[in-house]
C-alpha positions as CSV (number, residue, x, y, z in Angstrom):
1,M,147.1,151.9,2.6
2,A,143.2,150.8,3.2
3,V,142.3,151.7,6.8
4,S,139.1,150.9,8.2
5,W,137.4,152.7,10.8
6,R,135.5,151.5,13.7
7,R,132.9,153.4,15.4
8,I,134.6,154.1,19.1
9,A,133.8,155.7,22.3
10,V,136.0,156.8,25.1
11,P,135.3,157.1,28.9
12,A,132.7,160.3,29.7
13,A,135.7,162.2,31.6
14,A,138.3,161.2,28.4
15,V,139.2,164.1,26.1
16,G,140.2,163.7,22.7
17,V,142.8,163.5,19.8
18,L,145.8,165.5,19.2
19,V,146.9,165.9,16.1
20,P,149.9,168.3,15.0
21,A,149.2,170.6,12.2
22,A,152.2,169.8,9.9
23,L,151.7,166.1,10.0
24,G,148.3,165.7,7.7
25,T,145.8,163.2,7.7
26,H,148.0,160.2,8.5
27,A,147.8,161.8,12.2
28,L,144.5,160.4,12.9
29,L,146.1,156.9,12.1
30,S,145.9,154.1,14.4
31,D,149.9,152.7,15.1
32,S,148.0,148.9,15.0
33,K,149.1,146.6,12.1
34,D,145.5,145.7,12.3
35,P,143.7,148.1,10.7
36,G,140.5,147.2,12.5
37,T,141.6,147.5,16.0
38,P,141.5,150.7,17.4
39,P,144.2,152.2,18.8
40,A,145.8,152.5,22.2
41,G,143.8,154.4,25.1
42,I,139.9,153.6,22.9
43,R,138.2,150.7,23.0
44,T,135.6,149.8,21.0
45,A,131.6,149.8,21.6
46,E,128.5,149.5,20.2
47,S,127.5,152.9,21.6
48,A,128.6,155.8,19.9
49,D,127.5,158.0,23.3
50,P,130.6,158.5,25.3
51,D,128.9,158.4,28.8
52,A,127.4,155.2,28.0
53,A,130.7,153.8,28.1
54,A,132.1,155.9,31.0
55,H,131.6,153.5,33.7
56,D,133.5,150.6,32.0
57,G,136.3,151.9,30.5
58,A,137.4,154.8,32.8
59,G,138.8,152.5,35.4
60,A,141.7,151.2,32.8
61,S,142.2,154.6,31.5
62,G,142.7,156.5,34.6
63,P,141.0,159.5,36.6
64,E,140.6,161.4,33.0
65,G,140.9,159.1,30.6
66,A,142.8,158.1,27.7
67,V,142.8,159.5,24.5
68,V,144.4,159.2,21.0
69,A,146.9,161.1,20.3
70,K,150.0,162.0,17.7
71,P,153.4,163.9,18.9
72,S,154.8,166.9,17.3
73,D,158.1,165.2,16.9
74,A,156.8,162.0,15.3
75,P,158.2,161.0,11.6
76,A,155.6,161.9,9.0
77,G,154.0,159.0,8.0
78,S,155.5,157.1,10.9
79,G,151.3,156.6,12.2
80,R,152.2,155.9,15.7
81,S,149.6,157.1,18.2
82,V,150.1,158.1,21.7
83,S,147.8,159.1,24.9
84,V,147.0,162.6,26.3
85,Q,144.7,163.7,29.0
86,L,143.2,166.8,29.4
87,S,143.4,168.2,33.0
88,S,142.0,171.2,32.8
89,Y,140.1,172.9,29.9
90,D,139.3,177.3,30.2
91,A,138.0,178.3,27.3
92,Q,137.1,181.7,27.9
93,R,141.0,182.4,29.3
94,K,142.8,180.4,26.6
95,Q,144.3,177.9,28.6
96,A,144.6,174.2,29.1
97,V,146.4,171.4,31.1
98,L,147.5,168.6,29.4
99,K,149.2,165.4,30.2
100,P,151.0,163.5,27.8
101,S,152.4,159.7,27.7
102,A,156.0,159.6,29.7
103,G,158.2,160.8,27.5
104,K,155.8,162.1,24.8
105,T,155.9,166.1,24.3
106,V,152.9,168.7,23.1
107,R,153.8,171.4,20.7
108,T,152.7,174.8,19.0
109,G,150.5,174.1,16.2
110,D,149.1,171.0,17.3
111,V,145.4,170.6,17.3
112,I,143.2,168.8,20.2
113,A,139.5,167.6,19.6
114,A,137.8,166.2,23.0
115,A,134.6,164.6,23.5
116,P,132.7,165.3,25.9
117,N,134.1,165.3,29.4
118,R,134.0,167.1,32.9
119,H,136.2,169.8,31.5
120,A,134.2,170.2,28.9
121,P,131.1,169.5,28.6
122,S,130.1,169.9,25.0
123,G,133.4,168.4,23.7
124,A,135.8,170.8,22.6
125,L,138.2,171.3,19.7
126,F,141.1,173.5,19.6
127,K,145.3,174.5,18.8
128,V,148.0,174.8,21.1
129,G,149.2,178.1,20.7
130,K,152.0,177.8,22.9
131,V,153.5,175.6,26.1
132,T,154.1,178.3,29.3
133,D,154.7,175.4,31.6
134,S,155.4,172.0,32.4
135,R,155.9,169.9,35.5
136,G,155.0,166.9,37.2
137,G,153.8,165.6,33.9
138,E,151.5,168.3,33.4
139,V,151.8,171.1,30.2
140,R,150.3,174.2,30.5
141,V,149.4,176.2,27.1
142,T,147.6,178.6,25.9
143,T,144.6,177.5,23.5
144,A,143.8,179.1,19.7
145,P,141.2,178.6,18.0
146,A,141.2,175.5,15.3
147,T,139.4,174.4,12.1
148,L,137.9,171.1,10.9
149,P,140.3,171.5,7.8
150,E,143.0,171.1,10.6
151,L,141.4,168.5,12.7
152,L,140.2,166.1,9.9
153,G,142.4,167.2,6.9
154,D,141.5,165.1,3.7
155,Q,138.6,162.9,4.9
156,K,134.4,162.5,3.5
157,V,132.1,162.6,6.4
158,D,128.6,162.0,5.4
159,R,126.4,161.4,8.4
160,R,122.9,162.0,10.5
161,A,122.2,160.4,13.8
162,A,119.2,160.1,15.4
163,L,119.7,160.9,19.0
164,L,119.5,157.8,21.4
165,P,117.9,158.0,24.7
166,G,120.9,158.7,26.4
167,E,121.8,161.9,24.6
168,L,118.6,163.5,25.1
169,T,118.0,165.3,28.5
170,V,114.2,167.0,28.6
171,K,113.2,170.0,31.1
172,P,109.7,170.8,30.9
173,L,108.7,174.4,31.8
174,S,105.3,174.5,31.9
175,S,102.9,173.1,34.6
176,G,100.6,170.8,32.5
177,V,103.7,169.3,30.5
178,S,104.5,166.1,30.8
179,V,107.9,163.7,29.3
180,R,105.8,160.4,28.8
181,T,108.0,156.8,28.5
182,P,105.7,154.8,26.4
183,S,105.8,151.6,28.2
184,A,104.0,147.7,27.1
185,G,101.9,150.3,25.3
186,T,100.6,152.7,28.0
187,G,101.6,155.7,28.5
188,Q,103.5,157.1,31.9
189,A,103.9,160.6,32.5
190,T,107.1,162.4,34.4
191,P,106.2,165.4,36.3
192,S,107.0,168.7,35.1
193,N,108.8,169.9,37.8
194,G,112.3,168.3,36.4
195,A,114.8,167.0,33.8
196,S,114.0,164.3,32.5
197,T,115.5,161.7,30.0
198,P,113.1,159.7,28.0
199,S,112.7,156.0,28.7
200,D,114.8,153.7,26.4
201,E,111.9,151.6,26.2
202,P,110.8,150.5,22.3
203,S,107.6,149.2,23.2
204,T,105.6,152.1,20.8
205,P,103.0,150.0,18.6
206,A,103.9,150.3,15.0
207,G,102.8,153.4,13.6
208,D,102.2,155.3,16.1
209,G,105.4,157.4,16.6
210,P,106.0,160.6,14.2
211,D,107.2,158.2,11.5
212,A,103.8,156.8,11.3
213,S,102.5,159.5,8.8
214,A,101.5,158.5,5.0
215,G,100.9,160.5,2.0
216,A,103.6,163.0,1.0
217,S,105.2,163.7,4.8
218,P,107.7,160.8,4.3
219,S,110.2,161.4,7.7
220,P,113.5,161.8,7.0
221,S,114.8,158.1,8.5
222,A,111.8,156.0,7.3
223,A,113.2,154.7,4.1
224,A,115.4,151.9,5.1
225,S,117.0,152.8,1.2
226,G,116.9,155.3,-1.4
227,T,118.5,158.7,-2.3
228,P,118.6,160.6,1.0
229,R,117.8,164.3,0.8
230,N,120.3,166.8,0.6
231,G,122.8,163.9,0.0
232,L,122.9,163.5,3.5
233,A,123.6,159.9,4.5
234,R,122.0,158.7,7.6
235,T,123.4,156.7,10.7
236,G,121.0,156.1,13.1
237,A,120.1,153.7,16.2
238,A,120.8,150.8,13.9
239,A,124.2,151.8,13.3
240,T,125.5,153.4,17.2
241,S,123.4,151.3,19.6
242,P,122.1,147.6,20.7
243,G,118.8,149.5,19.3
244,G,120.4,148.5,16.0
245,T,119.3,144.8,16.8
246,L,115.8,145.9,16.9
247,P,113.2,145.8,14.1
248,P,112.3,149.1,12.6
249,E,109.5,150.3,14.5
250,A,110.8,149.8,17.8
251,R,114.1,151.6,16.8
252,K,112.2,154.3,15.9
253,A,110.5,154.3,18.9
254,L,113.6,154.2,20.8
255,T,114.6,157.8,19.6
256,T,111.4,159.0,19.4
257,L,110.9,162.2,22.6
258,R,107.4,162.3,23.5
259,L,105.5,165.2,25.6
260,G,102.3,165.4,26.9
261,V,100.6,168.8,26.5
262,N,97.7,169.9,28.8
263,V,98.2,173.5,28.9
264,P,95.4,176.6,29.4
265,L,94.2,179.2,26.8
266,P,94.9,182.3,27.8
267,K,92.0,184.8,30.0
268,G,89.0,185.6,28.4
269,M,88.4,181.7,26.9
270,E,85.7,179.9,28.2
271,A,84.6,176.3,28.2
272,T,82.7,174.7,25.4
273,G,80.5,172.4,25.1
274,K,83.3,169.7,25.2
275,S,85.7,170.6,27.2
276,P,87.2,173.1,29.1
277,A,89.5,176.0,27.1
278,R,92.4,173.6,26.8
279,L,95.1,172.8,24.2
280,S,96.6,169.3,25.1
281,G,97.4,166.4,23.3
282,E,101.0,164.8,22.4
283,V,104.6,166.2,20.8
284,A,106.1,163.5,19.3
285,F,109.8,163.9,18.0
286,R,112.4,162.4,16.5
287,P,115.5,164.6,16.1
288,E,118.2,164.0,14.0
289,L,122.0,165.8,14.3
290,I,123.4,166.3,10.6
291,F,127.3,166.4,9.7
292,Q,129.0,166.3,6.7
293,Y,132.8,167.4,5.5
294,N,134.0,166.6,2.2
295,K,137.8,167.5,1.4
296,R,140.5,165.9,-0.5
297,G,143.8,166.9,-1.4
298,G,145.0,169.9,-3.4
299,L,146.2,173.6,-2.1
300,N,143.4,174.6,-1.1
301,L,143.0,174.8,1.9
302,L,138.9,174.7,2.1
303,P,136.6,171.4,2.7
304,E,134.7,170.8,-0.7
305,R,131.6,170.6,1.1
306,A,130.6,170.9,4.7
307,A,127.2,170.6,6.1
308,I,125.7,171.2,9.9
309,G,122.1,170.9,10.7
310,L,119.4,169.5,12.9
311,G,116.5,167.2,11.3
312,G,113.9,165.0,12.6
313,S,110.1,164.0,12.1
314,Y,106.9,165.0,14.0
315,S,103.9,164.5,15.0
316,Y,101.6,167.1,16.9
317,G,98.1,165.4,18.3
318,W,96.1,168.6,18.7
319,Q,93.1,169.2,20.9
320,V,91.9,172.8,21.4
321,H,89.0,174.1,22.8
322,G,87.9,177.3,23.1
323,K,85.4,180.0,23.4
324,V,85.8,183.8,22.6
325,R,83.9,187.2,23.2
326,G,86.6,189.7,22.1
327,T,90.5,189.5,22.3
328,A,92.4,186.5,23.4
329,D,96.1,186.2,23.2
330,T,98.8,184.3,25.5
331,G,101.6,187.2,24.5
332,Q,103.6,188.1,21.7
333,V,106.1,186.0,23.4
334,S,105.3,182.4,22.4
335,V,104.9,180.4,26.0
336,P,107.4,178.1,26.5
337,L,106.8,174.2,26.7
338,A,110.0,172.3,27.2
339,A,113.5,172.5,26.6
340,V,115.5,169.6,24.9
341,T,119.5,168.7,24.7
342,G,121.6,166.5,22.2
343,R,124.4,165.5,21.8
344,H,126.1,163.2,19.8
345,V,129.4,162.2,18.8
346,F,130.4,161.5,15.2
347,W,133.7,159.3,15.3
348,V,135.8,160.0,11.7
349,G,138.4,157.1,12.9
350,P,139.6,158.2,16.7
351,V,138.6,161.8,16.2
352,P,136.0,162.8,18.2
353,V,133.5,165.6,16.0
354,V,129.9,166.7,18.9
355,V,127.5,167.7,17.4
356,S,124.8,169.4,20.2
357,T,121.4,170.7,19.9
358,E,119.2,172.8,22.1
359,V,115.3,172.9,20.8
360,T,112.8,174.8,22.6
361,F,109.1,173.9,22.6
362,T,106.7,176.6,23.1
363,Y,103.1,177.7,22.0
364,R,101.1,180.8,21.4
365,F,97.1,181.1,21.2
366,T,95.9,184.6,19.5
367,A,92.1,185.0,18.9
368,G,90.3,188.5,18.0
369,G,86.1,188.6,17.8
370,R,83.5,186.2,18.8
371,I,84.4,182.8,17.5
372,V,84.1,179.0,19.3
373,L,86.8,175.9,18.0
374,D,86.6,172.7,19.2
375,A,89.3,170.7,16.9
376,D,90.9,167.6,16.7
377,Q,93.4,167.0,14.6
378,R,96.9,165.0,14.0
379,T,99.6,166.9,12.0
380,S,102.9,165.0,11.2
381,G,105.6,165.7,9.0
382,S,109.3,166.3,8.6
383,F,112.0,169.3,8.7
384,A,115.5,170.2,8.9
385,V,117.2,173.0,9.6
386,G,120.9,173.9,9.1
387,A,123.7,175.1,6.6
388,K,125.3,173.7,4.0
389,Y,127.9,174.9,2.2
390,D,130.2,174.0,-1.2
391,R,132.9,176.3,-3.0
392,G,131.0,177.1,-5.8
393,H,128.1,178.8,-3.7
394,G,129.5,179.5,-0.3
395,W,126.6,178.7,2.7
396,Q,123.1,178.5,2.0
397,P,120.5,177.3,3.8
398,L,119.1,174.0,4.9
399,H,115.8,173.6,5.1
400,E,113.0,171.7,4.3
401,A,109.5,171.1,5.4
402,H,106.6,168.6,4.7
403,Q,103.7,167.8,6.8
404,Q,100.1,166.8,6.7
405,T,97.1,167.0,8.7
406,K,94.1,165.1,9.5
407,G,91.1,164.4,11.9
408,G,87.7,164.7,12.7
409,T,85.3,167.7,11.5
410,P,85.7,170.5,13.7
411,R,83.7,172.9,14.9
412,V,83.8,176.4,14.0
413,E,81.6,179.5,14.8
414,G,81.6,182.6,15.1
415,A,82.9,185.6,13.3
416,A,86.3,186.0,14.3
417,T,89.9,184.1,13.4
418,A,91.7,182.1,16.0
419,T,95.3,180.3,15.7
420,A,97.0,177.8,17.9
421,R,100.3,177.6,17.7
422,V,103.2,174.7,18.6
423,G,107.3,176.2,18.2
424,A,110.1,174.9,17.8
425,H,113.1,177.0,18.3
426,A,116.4,175.2,17.8
427,Q,119.9,176.0,17.6
428,V,122.8,173.3,16.7
429,F,126.2,173.3,17.7
430,L,129.7,172.5,16.5
431,Y,132.1,171.8,19.6
432,D,129.9,174.7,21.5
433,T,130.8,177.0,19.0
434,A,129.7,177.1,15.5
435,G,126.3,177.2,14.9
436,V,122.5,177.3,13.4
437,G,119.7,178.1,14.3
438,G,115.9,177.6,13.3
439,D,112.5,177.7,13.7
440,L,109.8,175.5,12.9
441,S,105.7,176.7,13.6
442,V,103.1,174.6,13.0
443,H,100.0,176.3,12.8
444,L,95.7,175.7,13.3
445,T,93.5,178.2,12.1
446,G,90.0,178.5,12.7
447,R,87.9,181.4,10.8
448,A,84.0,182.1,11.0
449,A,81.9,184.3,9.1
450,A,78.5,185.4,10.0
451,A,75.7,184.7,7.3
452,T,75.5,187.9,4.2
453,G,73.2,188.6,2.9
454,G,70.9,185.8,3.4
455,G,73.6,183.0,2.9
456,T,74.4,180.7,5.5
457,P,77.8,181.1,8.1
458,A,81.2,180.0,7.1
459,W,83.9,178.7,8.1
460,A,87.4,177.0,7.6
461,L,90.0,175.3,9.7
462,S,93.6,175.4,8.1
463,A,96.3,173.5,9.2
464,G,100.5,175.2,7.7
465,Y,103.8,175.8,9.0
466,D,106.5,178.7,8.8
467,L,110.4,177.1,8.7
468,K,112.5,179.9,9.0
469,T,116.7,179.3,9.4
470,Q,119.4,181.9,10.4
471,L,123.1,180.9,9.9
472,M,125.2,182.4,12.4
473,L,129.2,183.5,12.0
474,Q,130.7,181.6,14.0
475,L,130.4,178.6,10.9
476,K,134.2,179.6,10.5
477,V,135.5,177.0,12.4
478,F,134.3,175.3,9.0
479,G,137.9,177.2,7.6
480,I,136.0,179.1,5.7
481,Q,136.0,183.4,6.4
482,I,133.0,185.0,7.7
483,V,132.9,187.0,4.7
484,D,131.7,184.1,2.7
485,L,128.6,183.8,5.3
486,R,124.8,184.9,4.2
487,T,123.3,185.0,7.6
488,T,119.7,186.5,5.9
489,P,117.0,184.5,7.5
490,F,115.8,182.0,5.1
491,A,111.8,180.9,5.1
492,L,109.3,178.6,3.9
493,H,105.6,178.7,4.5
494,D,102.4,176.5,3.4
495,E,99.3,176.9,4.8
496,R,96.2,174.2,3.3
497,K,92.4,174.4,3.7
498,L,91.4,171.2,6.2
499,F,87.4,171.4,6.5
500,G,85.3,174.7,5.6
501,H,81.6,175.4,4.7
502,G,80.9,178.8,2.9
503,K,83.1,181.6,1.5
504,L,85.0,183.6,3.5
505,P,86.0,186.8,3.4
506,P,89.7,187.7,2.0
507,A,92.0,187.5,5.8
C-alpha cells in the first residue's frame, strides 16, 4: 500500500511514538483508510516546530498531549494506531511513566520516540526494558537504549532544514554583542544581557544576508534546484513553515541569525587614526540541520547510509583596528561571543526524529611586534560539519567549506603579524545523545616587514579558514557498534592573500 506521509506537529507537551520492535515498519502507519490523514492524536500543521502548535493542540489532547502508538499485542500488518502519553521520564535513572489509551498495554521491547516536551526537552528515544508497575491507567517502566533501525525500520529519509526563528535561542556571552532583528531595512539591537530569539520579520533586503555571496562560495541552500552537495536533500522554510509563501530572499532573511559585534581588542592595543582598538561588525549565520537515514529490507540490521550534521551559510563583516608595540593576545582560550541553540523535528510519518545543535561563537586576537592594522572586509561562505556512514566505508567526516573575502584596501604597517579570528564551535545531537562536533575558525591576518637593503616596506592582508570535525562515540544510536567509529579529527584549511605590496619573508 502506498502511503503519503504528511508533515505533522504535536503539542509541545506531547511525547512521541510507541513502536513494538517485533512489528516492523508497518507499525509506523496510520489506522486511517485515507493515507493522507494523520493518525489519531496528531494534527496536520504547516510548521514542523512542536512549540508552534502548543497553544492550539494541547487542550484537545489532554494535559500531556497525545501521540501515535502501536500496541504490542496488535496483529502484524493491522496498521492500527493508538495514543500514549509520557507522564514522566528520567534518562539518568532509566525510568519512565507511560499512559496508554484505555484498554491498551505497553510491553517489553516497545520502542518510544518522543518529540520535545517538558519531560524530555530534547526529545527521547528509548525501548521499554521492563514493566515494573501498573496503576491508575499509568505504566511504570525501565528504559533501555534504542536505535534508529529499531524505530524507523526500512525507511529512506534525506533532509536538510534551515532552522526557523522559533527553533533558535541566542544568548550573548560578551558585552558589546547584540542580537540584531532587521525591520524595514533598519537594525534593532537586542541588549546583550540575556537570551533572545531572532525576529521573524522577513524584511532584510535581497543580497544583504549570508547567502548573498558571489563567485565560488554558494550557500548550501542558495540553489532551488540541482544536485545537492554530499547527496543530501534540503527542506527549508519553504517546506516547513508559513514562510514558504515568501519570496526566496525573504525566506533567507527569516532563517538568518545576525549578531552585532563591537568588542575591545586586548590590552596593549592602541587606537589608530581611524578608530579605537576594536573588533566590530556583524556575524550572520543561517544554520541548517542535516539528517539522513536509508535502510531497505534484508537480513542486515544496519542502515545502508546515514548522516547527521550542521551546515549553513555565513557572512562576517570585519572591522579590525589597532596599533600594537610589543605583544597583544586575548589568551589561549578564545573569548566567547554568543551561544546559539537550535532544535528541529524531522517527522517520518508520525515518528519524530529530533536533531539539536549548540553553537558557540568566539573571537581571538593575537599580535606580536610593532604593527598597525586598519581593515574593513566582508567574508562570506558556507560550511558543513558532521558525519556520514555507509556500509562499505563505515563512518566518515561530513565536512566542506567555501569562502571568499572582499573589501577596501587595508592599512598594514610595521614589522609584525596580527591575526583576528571569529570561531564557531558546533555540536549536533540526535535525541540529545548521538553527536558530532566541529570547529570553524575564520581569520584575517595582517603581516608587515620593514624595508631591507634600500627597498620598500612589504605588507599583506590574508583571509582563510580552518574547519575541524570530531566524531563522537554516541553515534551508536544509529545501531552501529563503537568499533566502527573513526574518532580521528579531520581538518580543512585554506588561506588566500587579499592585498599586499613587496615580498615578505617566510612566516
